[in-house]
N, C-alpha and C positions, 0 to 999 in steps of 0.2 A: 178584749177588756178584762175577762176574767181569764187568761193565760194560758185558753185553750190553743193550741197551733191551728191555722185555717188553711195554709197552704205553705208546701215548701217544696222548690226546684229544683233539690239535690236529688240526684240517683241513689238511690238506698237511703235516702233520709228518715227521717221521722214522719211517720203517716197523720193525715191529718187528724184532730180530736185531742193529739198528744198533749199531756198538759205541760205546758212551761212557767207558769206560774210563781215556781219558787225559784227561778234561775234568778240572781241578783242585776243580770245582765236586763232583765224583762221587767223585776219591778223596781230598779233604778230608772229606767226608760218611761217608764208608767209615772213615777212621781217628778223626773226632771226634768221631761218630754224630749230630751235627747243624751245616746250615749254614744262614744267613741270604743270600737273593740282593737285595740293594739297585740298584736300575737297572743292573744288570749282565747277562752275557752265562751262559745256562746250557747243560747237557749235552743239550741235547735242542730249546734254542730258539737259533735265530742273531740275535734283535731284543734288545733293551736291556727286561730282565724285573724285578717285583719275585718272591719266593715263597722258601721253602724246602725243604731237602730234609732228611729224616731218615732215616738207619738205625736198621732192623727188626732186633734184636739176635736173635730167635731165628733168621731166614732169615739173616742179614746182607744182606739185601736193602737198597735203596737205594731210598727213598719220594718224590716230587718234587710241590709242585705250585706253580705260576706263574703270573702276570698279566701281561698287557703293562703297561710302563712309563706308556705314553700313559693308559690309560683310570685309572691311578690318579694322575697328572700332568697330565692335561688339565684334568681340574673345577679342581682346586687352582690351576693357572695361570690358567686362566680368570678364577677367582674375586680372585685376586690383582695382575691387570690390573685386573679391574673395581674392586677396592677400591682401588688404586693412584689407576686415572682419579679415582674417588668424592673423595680426599681432597686430590688434585691441583684439583681442579675448585671444592673448599671453603677451600683454602688460596687460590689465585689469586680468588676471590668474597669471602673475608675480606680480601685486601689491598686489591683494591678498593675495600671497604666503608669501610677505614680511612684510604685516599688521600682518599675522596671527605667523609667527615667531618671529616678532618683541614681539608684545604683551607675547608671550608665555616665552620670553625670559625676558623680563622686569617686569614681573608678582611676581617672587620672589624678584627681587632688590624694588621695591613699598612695597611689606611687608616689609623690612628689613627697606626699610627709613622710615615707619611709625611707626616701634617697636623703630627706633633711636631716632623720631621726641618727641614721648610720653617719653622713657628716659631722653630728654632734657629738657621737660616740669616737671621731677621729676615723673613723674605717672610709675608703674612699668605693663611693655607693657604686653600683650598676644601674647607670642612667637609662631610660626605654629609649630604644631607635626611632620610633615617633611617634607620635599623639594624633588623635583627631583632631583637637582643636590648636590654633595660630597661638594663641596666647598661652597654652597649657607648651606647646613646643616651645615656647619662650622663655616657658620658666625651665624648661628642662634644659636648654642652652645656657642660661644661665646658671643654673645650679653645679652642672658640668664643669666649666668656669672655676665658679666660686670655690669647689672642690679637690680644682688644680692650683688655685689661688693660696688654698690655705695650706694644700700638701708642700707647695714651694717654699712657701713662708714659714713650717715646719724645720724642713728640711737646711734652710738657712740659718735658724733659731739653731738646729742643733750644731751645725757647724763654726756659728760663731760662740757656740757652749767648748767646743773641742779648743778652738783657737785661744779662749780663755783660761781652759784651763792649761795649756801650753804655756803661757805666759805666766800663770801663778808659780808653774814649778819652776821654770827659770827664773823666775824674778830672787832678788834674796828678801829674806826678811828683815826690815826696816828696824826690827825689835832687839836683833841679834848684835847689830854694830853700838848699839848702846851701850852694852853689857860692857 
């Protein structure tokens, strides 16, 4: 109760008779009855520790039990780092898998989009020979048919335009007769 250390089981720790009465942990335990130490210094240890100090009411002595914080925190920190590494690896792997799947799904669509753009410009697109998916293969075939139909229609329109030009040239002007 006077702040003198009676016993310490720590090897190389303070010797019995050491004064610890000035320690805030000892003073709080003597006053309040109990103090919990969370990753802090204690009256008898110079390093960071976890533990508790309890006042014994009959003798008004303070008894404490502490453990070094590295013994408590070390395994938790190593598990945390391991779990963080596993989660990061899984996230990166799932991101890579998502990119791979998305690119494989988008490849036929980008080919079809390029073919559609070339049809829109009036060119005859080169259609892919084979597609991995039946629906995409069907679209490729339909786009090829559409491209040929557009080309045939353009050819017919050009032919009709030539015929109309010939008719316009061979037909007399109706306004000339009236003069």
